[in-house]
C-alpha positions in Angstrom: 30.4 18.2 216.0 34.0 18.7 216.9 35.2 17.1 220.1 36.9 19.4 222.6 40.3 18.0 221.7 39.7 19.1 218.1 38.4 22.6 218.7 41.9 24.1 218.9 43.2 22.4 215.8 42.3 25.3 213.5 42.0 29.0 213.8 40.4 30.1 210.5 42.2 27.9 208.0 45.6 27.9 209.7 46.5 24.7 211.5 47.8 25.1 215.0 50.4 22.5 215.9 50.3 22.9 219.6 51.9 20.2 221.8 48.4 19.1 222.8 47.3 18.6 219.2 50.5 16.8 218.3 50.1 14.5 221.4 46.4 13.8 220.5 47.3 12.8 216.9 50.5 10.9 217.6 49.1 8.9 220.6 46.8 6.9 218.4 47.3 4.3 215.6 45.3 4.9 212.4 44.7 2.7 209.4 44.7 5.8 207.2 45.6 9.4 208.0 44.4 11.8 205.5 45.5 15.5 205.2 42.5 17.4 203.9 42.7 20.5 201.8 45.2 22.4 199.9 45.0 25.5 202.1 46.6 23.8 205.1 50.0 22.2 205.5 49.9 18.4 205.7 52.6 18.5 208.4 50.2 17.4 211.2 49.4 14.2 209.3 52.7 13.5 207.7 55.0 14.2 210.6 52.9 13.3 213.7 50.2 10.7 212.7 51.1 7.1 213.1 49.3 5.3 210.4 49.5 2.3 208.1 48.9 4.6 205.1 48.9 8.4 204.6 47.2 10.4 202.0 46.7 14.0 200.9 43.3 14.9 199.6 43.2 18.0 197.3 39.9 19.3 196.0 41.0 22.4 194.2 43.2 22.9 191.2 46.5 23.6 192.8 48.0 24.7 189.5 45.9 27.9 190.0 47.8 30.9 191.2 44.9 31.7 193.5 46.0 29.0 195.9 49.1 30.2 197.8 51.7 27.7 199.0 49.8 24.8 197.3 53.1 23.5 196.0 54.2 23.0 199.6 52.1 19.8 199.5 54.7 18.2 197.4 57.4 18.6 200.1 55.8 15.5 201.7 55.5 13.4 198.6 58.0 10.8 199.9 55.7 10.2 202.9 52.4 9.9 200.9 50.9 6.5 200.0 48.0 8.1 198.0 46.9 11.3 196.5 43.2 11.9 196.3 42.5 14.6 193.7 39.4 16.1 192.3 41.4 18.2 189.8 42.3 16.6 186.4 45.3 19.0 186.1 46.7 17.8 189.5 46.1 14.2 188.6 48.0 14.7 185.3 50.9 16.3 187.2 51.1 13.4 189.6 51.0 10.8 186.8 54.2 12.3 185.2 
């Protein structure tokens, strides 16, 4: 179950970067901070989490035109220590 502090993180699939959420995430130290999903911006993890390592986990094939703004994930590439992909096509793009 979600803790009360997490309940306001998402409305539908849109992340809400309220001051309370940013404070909750940035006030802790993490070994790994992982942004999950291609439908949400990784901004919360990439900009606000303090972690030894940061990753973006992508399950879908982001090369599909059905996923809007998926390419925004690459805006944070310089901050990512690892990409976790289920899609062979994304893995191929990342290996180039």
